[in-house]
VOPAGU-2260 file (C-alpha; in pm, 1 decimal, decimal comma):
REM VOPAGU-2260
SITE   aa  ch    i         X         Y         Z
SITE  UNK   A    0   -3900,0    1508,1     730,0
SITE  UNK   A    1   -3906,4    1192,9     528,1
SITE  UNK   A    2   -3680,8    1379,2     303,7
SITE  UNK   A    3   -3434,1    1471,2     568,2
SITE  UNK   A    4   -3436,9    1078,4     740,6
SITE  UNK   A    5   -3297,9     960,6     395,4
SITE  UNK   A    6   -3056,6    1256,6     341,5
SITE  UNK   A    7   -2903,7    1139,2     695,1
SITE  UNK   A    8   -2950,5     782,1     606,4
SITE  UNK   A    9   -2759,9     836,9     266,2
SITE  UNK   A   10   -2525,4    1035,9     448,9
SITE  UNK   A   11   -2412,7     762,8     734,7
SITE  UNK   A   12   -2400,2     527,7     441,5
SITE  UNK   A   13   -2189,7     688,1     284,6
SITE  UNK   A   14   -1926,6     834,9     543,3
SITE  UNK   A   15   -1917,1     406,2     652,2
SITE  UNK   A   16   -1822,5     328,4     345,3
SITE  UNK   A   17   -1541,1     569,7     301,7
SITE  UNK   A   18   -1458,0     488,8     659,3
SITE  UNK   A   19   -1423,7     116,7     564,1
SITE  UNK   A   20   -1193,5     183,3     260,9
SITE  UNK   A   21    -980,2     342,7     456,3
SITE  UNK   A   22    -945,9      11,4     651,0
SITE  UNK   A   23    -918,7    -163,2     349,1
SITE  UNK   A   24    -655,9      25,1     202,5
SITE  UNK   A   25    -456,3     -18,1     539,1
SITE  UNK   A   26    -398,5    -406,1     415,2
SITE  UNK   A   27    -189,3    -301,4     118,6
SITE  UNK   A   28      -9,0     -53,9     306,3
SITE  UNK   A   29      18,1    -377,3     575,9
SITE  UNK   A   30     139,9    -697,5     323,3
SITE  UNK   A   31     284,5    -459,2      40,7
SITE  UNK   A   32     605,9    -422,5     234,5
SITE  UNK   A   33     649,2    -815,9     154,8
SITE  UNK   A   34     625,6    -774,4    -162,5
SITE  UNK   A   35     897,0    -555,2    -163,0
SITE  UNK   A   36    1171,7    -578,2      92,2
SITE  UNK   A   37    1126,9    -965,4     107,3
SITE  UNK   A   38    1033,1   -1044,7    -243,6
SITE  UNK   A   39    1214,9    -758,8    -484,0
SITE  UNK   A   40    1449,1    -700,5    -333,8
SITE  UNK   A   41    1660,7    -933,4     -46,9
SITE  UNK   A   42    1534,3   -1300,2     -46,6
SITE  UNK   A   43    1611,0   -1332,7    -430,3
SITE  UNK   A   44    1977,5   -1246,3    -412,1
SITE  UNK   A   45    1995,3   -1370,6     -56,4
SITE  UNK   A   46    1816,3   -1714,5     -87,1
SITE  UNK   A   47    2048,0   -1745,4    -398,4
SITE  UNK   A   48    2353,3   -1649,0    -235,6
SITE  UNK   A   49    2249,3   -1960,5      67,1
SITE  UNK   A   50    2193,5   -2177,4    -235,7
SITE  UNK   A   51    2540,1   -2172,5    -378,7
SITE  UNK   A   52    2686,8   -2184,5     -46,6
SITE  UNK   A   53    2514,8   -2534,6     -15,7
SITE  UNK   A   54    2548,0   -2647,1    -405,3
SITE  UNK   A   55    2857,5   -2872,4    -518,4
SITE  UNK   A   56    3098,2   -2852,4    -760,3
SITE  UNK   A   57    2888,3   -2823,1   -1034,7
SITE  UNK   A   58    2664,7   -2520,8    -890,0
SITE  UNK   A   59    2361,7   -2744,3    -836,5
SITE  UNK   A   60    2194,7   -2831,6    -519,7
SITE  UNK   A   61    1986,5   -3104,7    -445,5
SITE  UNK   A   62    1627,2   -3079,5    -268,0
SITE  UNK   A   63    1464,1   -3398,7    -272,6
SITE  UNK   A   64    1753,7   -3529,1    -465,0
SITE  UNK   A   65    1646,5   -3370,5    -818,4
SITE  UNK   A   66    1961,4   -3120,7    -941,4
SITE  UNK   A   67    1836,1   -2773,0    -964,0
SITE  UNK   A   68    2105,8   -2494,4   -1058,0
SITE  UNK   A   69    2120,6   -2256,3    -743,9
SITE  UNK   A   70    2090,5   -1960,8    -960,5
SITE  UNK   A   71    1715,6   -2105,0   -1050,7
SITE  UNK   A   72    1638,7   -2222,8    -687,1
SITE  UNK   A   73    1451,1   -1937,3    -637,2
SITE  UNK   A   74    1266,4   -1873,6    -932,9
SITE  UNK   A   75    1148,1   -2239,7    -870,1
SITE  UNK   A   76    1073,7   -2158,7    -507,6
SITE  UNK   A   77     786,1   -1886,9    -594,4
SITE  UNK   A   78     674,2   -2120,6    -924,7
SITE  UNK   A   79     585,6   -2421,1    -665,2
SITE  UNK   A   80     461,5   -2129,3    -420,7
SITE  UNK   A   81     149,0   -2079,8    -664,6
SITE  UNK   A   82      76,0   -2476,1    -653,8
SITE  UNK   A   83       7,4   -2437,9    -322,3
SITE  UNK   A   84    -181,9   -2152,4    -378,2
SITE  UNK   A   85    -366,3   -2349,6    -664,7
SITE  UNK   A   86    -495,0   -2621,1    -386,2
SITE  UNK   A   87    -595,1   -2401,1    -119,5
SITE  UNK   A   88    -772,5   -2013,2    -243,1
SITE  UNK   A   89   -1088,0   -2228,8    -455,8
SITE  UNK   A   90   -1177,2   -2331,3    -131,8
SITE  UNK   A   91   -1145,7   -2030,3      88,1
SITE  UNK   A   92   -1280,7   -1857,7    -214,5
SITE  UNK   A   93   -1590,6   -2084,3    -219,0
SITE  UNK   A   94   -1589,5   -2100,8     159,4
SITE  UNK   A   95   -1633,8   -1724,5     168,8
SITE  UNK   A   96   -1875,6   -1642,2     -74,0
SITE  UNK   A   97   -2065,4   -1907,4     134,4
SITE  UNK   A   98   -2006,6   -1793,8     457,4
SITE  UNK   A   99   -2029,7   -1435,4     378,5
SITE  UNK   A  100   -1689,4   -1470,1     709,2
SITE  UNK   A  101   -1412,2   -1334,3     509,0
SITE  UNK   A  102   -1257,8   -1126,7     725,5
SITE  UNK   A  103   -1146,4   -1415,3     956,1
SITE  UNK   A  104   -1056,7   -1609,6     659,0
SITE  UNK   A  105    -856,1   -1269,1     601,6
SITE  UNK   A  106    -713,5   -1259,6     924,5
SITE  UNK   A  107    -587,4   -1634,2     906,0
SITE  UNK   A  108    -414,1   -1608,1     593,7
SITE  UNK   A  109    -202,7   -1291,1     674,2
SITE  UNK   A  110     -82,5   -1396,4    1000,3
SITE  UNK   A  111      52,1   -1728,8     865,2
SITE  UNK   A  112     205,6   -1527,4     590,1
SITE  UNK   A  113     344,2   -1295,4     839,4
SITE  UNK   A  114     481,4   -1591,3    1078,9
SITE  UNK   A  115     664,7   -1747,6     778,6
SITE  UNK   A  116     828,7   -1435,8     670,4
SITE  UNK   A  117     945,4   -1346,7    1075,9
SITE  UNK   A  118    1084,9   -1693,3    1050,1
SITE  UNK   A  119    1304,9   -1589,6     763,4
SITE  UNK   A  120    1539,9   -1422,3    1024,7
SITE  UNK   A  121    1656,5   -1802,9    1073,0
SITE  UNK   A  122    1773,5   -1836,5     714,5
SITE  UNK   A  123    2173,3   -1839,4     685,4
SITE  UNK   A  124    2459,8   -2077,3     628,6
SITE  UNK   A  125    2337,0   -2354,8     396,0
SITE  UNK   A  126    2007,2   -2342,0     493,3
SITE  UNK   A  127    1833,6   -2286,7     166,7
SITE  UNK   A  128    1598,2   -2572,1     186,1
SITE  UNK   A  129    1412,1   -2390,6     521,4
SITE  UNK   A  130    1469,0   -2070,9     260,5
SITE  UNK   A  131    1243,5   -2207,1     -29,4
SITE  UNK   A  132    1002,0   -2368,1     207,4
SITE  UNK   A  133     889,8   -2047,9     409,7
SITE  UNK   A  134     920,3   -1849,6       4,8
SITE  UNK   A  135     635,8   -2089,5     -38,3
SITE  UNK   A  136     408,7   -2060,8     262,1
SITE  UNK   A  137     468,2   -1717,5     255,4
SITE  UNK   A  138     376,1   -1645,4    -108,6
SITE  UNK   A  139      49,2   -1890,5    -116,1
SITE  UNK   A  140     -52,5   -1734,9     247,6
SITE  UNK   A  141     -41,4   -1391,9      77,6
SITE  UNK   A  142    -195,6   -1485,9    -180,3
SITE  UNK   A  143    -483,7   -1588,7     -48,5
SITE  UNK   A  144    -485,0   -1302,7     156,7
SITE  UNK   A  145    -470,2   -1066,3    -143,7
SITE  UNK   A  146    -758,6   -1277,9    -322,7
SITE  UNK   A  147    -966,5   -1229,2     -17,9
SITE  UNK   A  148    -837,5    -861,7      37,5
SITE  UNK   A  149    -943,5    -761,3    -326,3
SITE  UNK   A  150   -1332,1    -980,9    -335,0
SITE  UNK   A  151   -1375,7    -698,5     -76,1
SITE  UNK   A  152   -1386,1    -412,1    -353,7
SITE  UNK   A  153   -1715,3    -435,8    -521,4
SITE  UNK   A  154   -1870,8    -462,6    -256,9
SITE  UNK   A  155   -1700,3    -132,0     -35,9
SITE  UNK   A  156   -1706,0     139,8    -381,0
SITE  UNK   A  157   -1949,6     162,7    -641,7
SITE  UNK   A  158   -1885,9     112,3   -1007,8
SITE  UNK   A  159   -1779,3     484,5   -1054,1
SITE  UNK   A  160   -1559,1     476,8    -776,8
SITE  UNK   A  161   -1339,1     165,2    -812,6
SITE  UNK   A  162   -1090,2     336,7   -1038,2
SITE  UNK   A  163    -987,1     513,4    -745,4
SITE  UNK   A  164   -1037,6     296,5    -475,6
SITE  UNK   A  165    -825,4      35,1    -601,9
SITE  UNK   A  166    -559,0     287,7    -732,6
SITE  UNK   A  167    -556,9     481,5    -337,3
SITE  UNK   A  168    -510,0     108,9    -229,2
SITE  UNK   A  169    -199,4      18,8    -461,4
SITE  UNK   A  170     -84,8     358,2    -337,7
SITE  UNK   A  171     -88,3     321,1       9,6
SITE  UNK   A  172      68,9      11,4     -67,8
SITE  UNK   A  173     364,9     161,7    -259,5
SITE  UNK   A  174     418,5     411,9      -3,7
SITE  UNK   A  175     457,7     154,8     292,3
SITE  UNK   A  176     712,4     -21,1      60,4
SITE  UNK   A  177     899,3     227,3      54,8
SITE  UNK   A  178     872,6     367,3     345,0
SITE  UNK   A  179    1001,9      20,6     527,5
SITE  UNK   A  180    1333,3      47,3     222,1
SITE  UNK   A  181    1453,5     364,7     371,7
SITE  UNK   A  182    1476,9     221,3     712,7
SITE  UNK   A  183    1628,1    -130,5     526,9
SITE  UNK   A  184    1820,5      59,6     337,2
SITE  UNK   A  185    1988,3     250,2     637,0
SITE  UNK   A  186    2023,5     -78,9     859,2
SITE  UNK   A  187    2204,1    -255,6     507,7
SITE  UNK   A  188    2455,0      59,3     451,3
SITE  UNK   A  189    2536,1     129,3     857,8
SITE  UNK   A  190    2488,7    -284,1     932,7
SITE  UNK   A  191    2930,3    -226,0    1073,5
SITE  UNK   A  192    2720,3     127,6    1318,1
SITE  UNK   A  193    2480,9    -121,6    1444,1
SITE  UNK   A  194    2711,4    -394,0    1507,5
SITE  UNK   A  195    2525,6    -649,4    1314,7
SITE  UNK   A  196    2708,8    -858,9    1028,0
SITE  UNK   A  197    2574,8    -834,2     647,4
SITE  UNK   A  198    2420,8   -1108,9     661,3
SITE  UNK   A  199    2207,9   -1073,5     956,7
SITE  UNK   A  200    2124,6    -739,3     867,6
SITE  UNK   A  201    1972,1    -913,4     573,0
SITE  UNK   A  202    1758,5   -1170,5     816,5
SITE  UNK   A  203    1645,7    -831,7    1041,1
SITE  UNK   A  204    1533,4    -707,6     715,5
SITE  UNK   A  205    1327,0    -946,7     617,8
SITE  UNK   A  206    1216,0   -1064,2     965,5
SITE  UNK   A  207    1098,9    -763,2     978,8
SITE  UNK   A  208     872,7    -777,3     714,2
SITE  UNK   A  209     655,2   -1044,8     891,5
SITE  UNK   A  210     611,1    -870,9    1217,3
SITE  UNK   A  211     489,4    -523,2    1028,2
SITE  UNK   A  212     222,5    -705,3     779,5
SITE  UNK   A  213     145,8    -874,0    1130,6
SITE  UNK   A  214     101,3    -519,8    1285,0
SITE  UNK   A  215    -108,4    -323,9    1033,2
SITE  UNK   A  216    -303,4    -609,4     969,2
SITE  UNK   A  217    -514,1    -532,7    1268,9
SITE  UNK   A  218    -639,9    -185,0    1098,6
SITE  UNK   A  219    -865,5    -389,2     824,7
SITE  UNK   A  220    -975,3    -639,6    1035,6
SITE  UNK   A  221   -1128,5    -352,2    1250,9
SITE  UNK   A  222   -1269,2    -149,0     978,9
SITE  UNK   A  223   -1422,6    -472,1     747,4
SITE  UNK   A  224   -1721,5    -598,6     849,0
SITE  UNK   A  225   -1886,7    -935,0     691,8
SITE  UNK   A  226   -2216,3    -895,2     502,0
SITE  UNK   A  227   -2391,5   -1214,0     497,6
SITE  UNK   A  228   -2496,2   -1420,7     185,4
SITE  UNK   A  229   -2745,6   -1640,8     111,8
SITE  UNK   A  230   -2586,1   -2012,5     142,6
SITE  UNK   A  231   -2595,4   -2161,1    -198,3
SITE  UNK   A  232   -2555,3   -2575,7    -272,4
SITE  UNK   A  233   -2289,3   -2555,4    -460,4
SITE  UNK   A  234   -2137,1   -2305,4    -200,5
SITE  UNK   A  235   -2151,8   -2654,1      26,6
SITE  UNK   A  236   -2025,9   -2871,4    -244,0
SITE  UNK   A  237   -1741,5   -2647,0    -245,7
SITE  UNK   A  238   -1626,5   -2632,9      87,5
SITE  UNK   A  239   -1557,5   -3006,6      92,1
SITE  UNK   A  240   -1439,5   -3042,6    -298,3
SITE  UNK   A  241   -1072,4   -3055,4    -338,6
SITE  UNK   A  242    -856,6   -2764,2    -457,6
SITE  UNK   A  243    -845,3   -2801,5    -787,1
SITE  UNK   A  244   -1183,9   -2986,3    -800,2
SITE  UNK   A  245   -1300,9   -2639,3    -670,3
SITE  UNK   A  246   -1076,5   -2442,2    -991,2
SITE  UNK   A  247   -1241,0   -2654,4   -1215,1
SITE  UNK   A  248   -1578,1   -2590,3   -1067,1
SITE  UNK   A  249   -1488,6   -2160,3   -1110,7
SITE  UNK   A  250   -1389,6   -2210,4   -1444,1
SITE  UNK   A  251   -1676,2   -2396,4   -1518,0
SITE  UNK   A  252   -1872,6   -2141,6   -1416,6
SITE  UNK   A  253   -1692,5   -1829,2   -1570,4
SITE  UNK   A  254   -1787,6   -2056,1   -1890,0
SITE  UNK   A  255   -2095,5   -1905,8   -1870,5
SITE  UNK   A  256   -1953,3   -1592,2   -1879,8
SITE  UNK   A  257   -1718,6   -1585,9   -2163,4
SITE  UNK   A  258   -1639,1   -1250,9   -2156,0
SITE  UNK   A  259   -1522,7   -1222,5   -1812,3
SITE  UNK   A  260   -1297,9   -1550,8   -1906,0
SITE  UNK   A  261   -1161,1   -1400,9   -2171,7
SITE  UNK   A  262   -1036,9   -1056,4   -1999,4
SITE  UNK   A  263    -916,6   -1324,0   -1687,3
SITE  UNK   A  264    -670,3   -1493,8   -1894,3
SITE  UNK   A  265    -547,2   -1200,8   -2065,8
SITE  UNK   A  266    -471,7   -1030,1   -1732,0
SITE  UNK   A  267    -296,4   -1390,2   -1627,1
SITE  UNK   A  268     -79,9   -1375,5   -1888,7
SITE  UNK   A  269      67,2    -994,0   -1931,6
SITE  UNK   A  270      42,1   -1007,9   -1520,3
SITE  UNK   A  271     260,9   -1290,1   -1556,8
SITE  UNK   A  272     500,4   -1131,2   -1707,7
SITE  UNK   A  273     468,0    -841,2   -1440,4
SITE  UNK   A  274     468,3   -1006,0   -1163,6
SITE  UNK   A  275     822,0   -1212,9   -1309,5
SITE  UNK   A  276    1014,3    -888,8   -1382,2
SITE  UNK   A  277     951,0    -766,8   -1025,1
SITE  UNK   A  278    1057,2   -1159,8    -801,7
SITE  UNK   A  279    1356,0   -1156,0   -1067,4
SITE  UNK   A  280    1494,5    -781,5   -1125,2
SITE  UNK   A  281    1732,4    -800,5    -823,3
SITE  UNK   A  282    1860,9   -1160,9    -918,6
SITE  UNK   A  283    1918,2    -997,7   -1274,9
SITE  UNK   A  284    2043,7    -709,8   -1167,8
SITE  UNK   A  285    2315,4    -882,6    -942,8
SITE  UNK   A  286    2396,3   -1157,6   -1087,5
SITE  UNK   A  287    2362,1   -1062,4   -1466,5
SITE  UNK   A  288    2457,3    -654,0   -1407,7
SITE  UNK   A  289    2724,4    -734,6   -1088,2
SITE  UNK   A  290    2533,6    -440,9    -891,6
SITE  UNK   A  291    2563,3    -421,1    -554,0
SITE  UNK   A  292    2304,7    -479,2    -304,8
SITE  UNK   A  293    2283,3    -104,9    -172,1
SITE  UNK   A  294    2222,9     -24,5    -575,1
SITE  UNK   A  295    1919,9    -259,9    -580,4
SITE  UNK   A  296    1803,7     -88,6    -306,4
SITE  UNK   A  297    1812,1     209,5    -390,9
SITE  UNK   A  298    1633,3     126,0    -761,2
SITE  UNK   A  299    1368,0     -66,0    -603,8
SITE  UNK   A  300    1305,5     237,0    -350,4
SITE  UNK   A  301    1252,4     468,9    -669,8
SITE  UNK   A  302     994,1     228,0    -806,3
SITE  UNK   A  303     782,1     254,9    -472,1
SITE  UNK   A  304     818,3     637,5    -494,3
SITE  UNK   A  305     736,1     632,9    -865,2
SITE  UNK   A  306     456,2     398,5    -819,0
SITE  UNK   A  307     279,1     625,6    -581,4
SITE  UNK   A  308     276,2     876,9    -858,0
SITE  UNK   A  309     208,2     615,5   -1090,8
SITE  UNK   A  310     -99,7     438,7    -959,5
SITE  UNK   A  311    -305,5     789,3    -918,0
SITE  UNK   A  312    -219,1     940,6   -1211,3
SITE  UNK   A  313    -349,0     591,1   -1401,2
SITE  UNK   A  314    -640,9     621,8   -1233,2
SITE  UNK   A  315    -680,1     978,0   -1356,1
SITE  UNK   A  316    -599,2     872,5   -1633,8
SITE  UNK   A  317    -909,5     610,9   -1674,7
SITE  UNK   A  318   -1082,8     893,2   -1657,3
SITE  UNK   A  319   -1076,9    1043,4   -1953,6
SITE  UNK   A  320    -962,4     723,7   -2168,3
SITE  UNK   A  321   -1095,5     435,5   -1983,5
SITE  UNK   A  322    -946,3     132,1   -1790,3
SITE  UNK   A  323    -892,3     -62,7   -2094,9
SITE  UNK   A  324    -727,3     152,4   -2302,7
SITE  UNK   A  325    -481,2     311,0   -2011,1
SITE  UNK   A  326    -372,8    -110,0   -1938,8
SITE  UNK   A  327    -296,1    -123,6   -2283,4
SITE  UNK   A  328     -47,0     187,2   -2295,6
SITE  UNK   A  329      93,5      41,2   -2008,6
SITE  UNK   A  330     175,9    -267,7   -2178,2
SITE  UNK   A  331     394,3    -170,7   -2435,7
SITE  UNK   A  332     543,5      39,6   -2222,5
SITE  UNK   A  333     601,8    -291,0   -2048,0
SITE  UNK   A  334     722,9    -435,2   -2390,2
SITE  UNK   A  335     974,0     -82,8   -2440,2
SITE  UNK   A  336    1133,7    -147,6   -2120,5
SITE  UNK   A  337    1232,8    -520,7   -2094,8
SITE  UNK   A  338    1388,9    -447,0   -2413,5
SITE  UNK   A  339    1578,1    -202,1   -2270,5
SITE  UNK   A  340    1700,2    -340,8   -1970,6
SITE  UNK   A  341    1811,7    -684,6   -2246,3
SITE  UNK   A  342    2059,0    -410,2   -2335,3
SITE  UNK   A  343    2202,7    -278,5   -2034,3
SITE  UNK   A  344    2560,5    -242,0   -1976,9
SITE  UNK   A  345    2660,5    -459,0   -1677,7
SITE  UNK   A  346    2848,0    -250,5   -1352,3
SITE  UNK   A  347    2591,6      69,4   -1477,7
SITE  UNK   A  348    2369,1     155,5   -1207,3
SITE  UNK   A  349    2251,2     468,8   -1392,9
SITE  UNK   A  350    2092,2     282,9   -1672,1
SITE  UNK   A  351    1936,4      75,9   -1420,1
SITE  UNK   A  352    1780,1     345,4   -1235,4
SITE  UNK   A  353    1606,9     514,1   -1578,4
SITE  UNK   A  354    1488,0     132,6   -1602,6
SITE  UNK   A  355    1361,5     150,5   -1229,7
SITE  UNK   A  356    1170,2     496,8   -1293,1
SITE  UNK   A  357    1003,5     329,9   -1653,5
SITE  UNK   A  358     869,1      49,4   -1398,3
SITE  UNK   A  359     747,9     253,1   -1157,8
SITE  UNK   A  360     550,4     474,1   -1354,7
SITE  UNK   A  361     345,8     178,8   -1522,2
SITE  UNK   A  362     349,1     -91,6   -1250,6
SITE  UNK   A  363      70,4      39,9    -969,9
SITE  UNK   A  364    -166,3     144,5   -1204,6
SITE  UNK   A  365    -173,4    -175,3   -1466,4
SITE  UNK   A  366    -207,4    -349,0   -1207,4
SITE  UNK   A  367    -508,0    -110,2    -986,8
SITE  UNK   A  368    -673,5    -121,9   -1329,1
SITE  UNK   A  369    -706,1    -415,3   -1378,3
SITE  UNK   A  370    -804,3    -470,7   -1016,0
SITE  UNK   A  371   -1102,2    -290,6   -1052,2
SITE  UNK   A  372   -1145,8    -347,2   -1392,1
SITE  UNK   A  373   -1217,8    -703,1   -1321,4
SITE  UNK   A  374   -1435,3    -610,1   -1051,5
SITE  UNK   A  375   -1706,1    -523,7   -1291,4
SITE  UNK   A  376   -1671,8    -806,9   -1425,2
SITE  UNK   A  377   -1774,3   -1038,1   -1142,1
SITE  UNK   A  378   -2126,7   -1195,5   -1104,8
SITE  UNK   A  379   -2307,7   -1044,8    -770,4
SITE  UNK   A  380   -2231,9   -1294,3    -487,1
SITE  UNK   A  381   -1962,6   -1479,5    -598,7
SITE  UNK   A  382   -1681,3   -1222,9    -541,3
SITE  UNK   A  383   -1408,4   -1444,1    -396,5
SITE  UNK   A  384   -1452,7   -1682,7    -578,0
SITE  UNK   A  385   -1380,5   -1521,2    -907,8
SITE  UNK   A  386   -1101,3   -1318,9    -706,9
SITE  UNK   A  387    -951,3   -1666,6    -644,6
SITE  UNK   A  388    -859,5   -1747,3   -1025,2
SITE  UNK   A  389    -764,3   -1401,9   -1054,3
SITE  UNK   A  390    -513,7   -1428,7    -811,8
SITE  UNK   A  391    -284,5   -1667,5    -909,4
SITE  UNK   A  392    -125,5   -1503,9   -1145,2
SITE  UNK   A  393    -132,6   -1161,8    -888,7
SITE  UNK   A  394     153,6   -1058,2    -690,6
SITE  UNK   A  395     460,5   -1246,2    -765,5
SITE  UNK   A  396     251,5   -1573,6    -747,4
SITE  UNK   A  397     291,8   -1684,0   -1156,6
SITE  UNK   A  398     434,0   -2041,2   -1173,0
SITE  UNK   A  399     468,8   -1958,4   -1564,8
SITE  UNK   A  400     687,1   -1654,3   -1575,2
SITE  UNK   A  401     934,9   -1794,3   -1293,5
SITE  UNK   A  402     947,9   -2118,4   -1474,8
SITE  UNK   A  403    1029,4   -1989,9   -1743,7
SITE  UNK   A  404    1252,4   -1752,7   -1667,9
SITE  UNK   A  405    1488,2   -2056,0   -1443,3
SITE  UNK   A  406    1428,8   -2266,1   -1751,2
SITE  UNK   A  407    1591,2   -2005,9   -2005,1
SITE  UNK   A  408    1862,0   -1901,2   -1718,9
SITE  UNK   A  409    1919,3   -2288,7   -1634,2
SITE  UNK   A  410    1957,4   -2381,9   -2051,5
SITE  UNK   A  411    2180,9   -2072,1   -2146,5
SITE  UNK   A  412    2333,7   -1923,6   -1815,9
SITE  UNK   A  413    2238,2   -1568,6   -1901,3
SITE  UNK   A  414    2013,4   -1370,6   -1732,1
SITE  UNK   A  415    1956,5   -1112,5   -2034,2
SITE  UNK   A  416    1841,8   -1434,9   -2183,9
SITE  UNK   A  417    1588,9   -1498,1   -1902,1
SITE  UNK   A  418    1512,7   -1110,0   -1895,3
SITE  UNK   A  419    1416,3   -1098,0   -2267,1
SITE  UNK   A  420    1213,0   -1457,9   -2303,3
SITE  UNK   A  421     941,2   -1224,7   -2075,5
SITE  UNK   A  422     876,0   -1017,9   -2382,7
SITE  UNK   A  423     595,8   -1306,8   -2514,4
SITE  UNK   A  424     375,4   -1247,1   -2210,0
SITE  UNK   A  425     310,0    -862,7   -2264,0
SITE  UNK   A  426     291,3    -944,8   -2672,3
SITE  UNK   A  427       5,3   -1174,6   -2582,4
SITE  UNK   A  428    -172,8   -1039,9   -2310,8
SITE  UNK   A  429    -191,4    -696,3   -2519,1
SITE  UNK   A  430    -340,9    -894,6   -2793,4
SITE  UNK   A  431    -565,2   -1092,4   -2565,3
SITE  UNK   A  432    -706,7    -754,8   -2393,9
SITE  UNK   A  433    -764,6    -569,4   -2715,6
SITE  UNK   A  434   -1040,9    -855,6   -2807,8
SITE  UNK   A  435   -1222,9    -787,5   -2498,4
SITE  UNK   A  436   -1526,7    -569,0   -2537,3
SITE  UNK   A  437   -1581,2    -456,5   -2152,3
SITE  UNK   A  438   -1890,1    -305,9   -2128,9
SITE  UNK   A  439   -2036,8    -589,7   -2301,8
SITE  UNK   A  440   -1887,3    -814,7   -2054,8
SITE  UNK   A  441   -2015,4    -649,4   -1802,3
SITE  UNK   A  442   -2362,0    -637,8   -1890,2
SITE  UNK   A  443   -2340,6    -956,1   -1951,7
SITE  UNK   A  444   -2255,6   -1013,5   -1585,0
SITE  UNK   A  445   -2546,1    -798,4   -1464,5
SITE  UNK   A  446   -2365,3    -512,6   -1309,5
SITE  UNK   A  447   -2411,5    -185,4   -1449,5
SITE  UNK   A  448   -2126,8     -18,8   -1649,9
SITE  UNK   A  449   -1982,6     308,7   -1541,3
SITE  UNK   A  450   -1987,7     576,5   -1776,6
SITE  UNK   A  451   -1618,1     558,0   -1868,5
SITE  UNK   A  452   -1534,2     210,1   -1866,3
């Protein structure tokens, strides 16, 4: 009877864990549409066109009196959003770990971001400042929500399941992005049939991403559960510390685990490159290669479809070769892909589609495996706090890559030079990651070491 009771309890626990995992996947389903339709496809070219409409005769806009080339405004706005995230994420992360109440914080961040995204419907004319402000709010809110979302991974999946669970989450996100992008493509291409202008169609696509984000966020909010945690003195201090002070405190704590910090540094470098490619690819395609919006949407749709298979496929590779080796291989592929992108001829959509296919096959897997690998390197009880640092370079929130991209374009006037400048992130990231002994790093924070890592 005792054995049966134990088996029943274990079975119930496993069923509850899988139910929570399925709810967790749905936040990727909810917010990835923002990353795809807004950040990757529509907002970059559209906000750039709005800024150009407001520009002076020399092609500059003047936010707060600062001269900015209109073609760099979007990149600078993405970069500025990280400054906001840097101030907010450490506070929210420390509060979440101290109180154990991640779910209400996740809901608040998600709905702030969804509201800002829905508000993009009102962009038009020369309202580039409104577009920049909404982008900054939405990006920072998504950064906070993804930090909280990612910090659930060590709690809902045992070590041997994390690569698979993380990969499924990314696959859910890319599947949602593909589905909504198909609808966006129909609306954009047939906007005359729907009785709306091209500009209005774009604004509907932007706003619909916010509505999707807010609607499907209800699923994880219903299924995820908060876990009690012991209040810590440093947590109480963190609740009132300014954002930069709390970030410094988190980094100081990481110094007690230098191998975790070494992995995070490698991730911040190479993921900065990944996120900048994602956020600036449409601008590169439209401005440098002269491709139509429909071609760009089709290419991004191809990325989304292949990223589902890529995330699941690289998750399988990690079972054989380990997450670290699989990530290193993906960084080599990213470097070769950027090199090929530099030489793409203008007005050649076939080459751009081949480039999109290469990106899709490595995109989801490199991100999913990085997330699951980092989850092994986090000390128990500090998940949200550590993932706040991790998230600063995730999902297009990096500041250095967009800044380098924008400055390179501002100095050279060439998007080809801007895109090839990003190779440095993948090369340095590869070298830094190759030096991290991940097994020793996992042991150093007191977590069990998976058989294959």
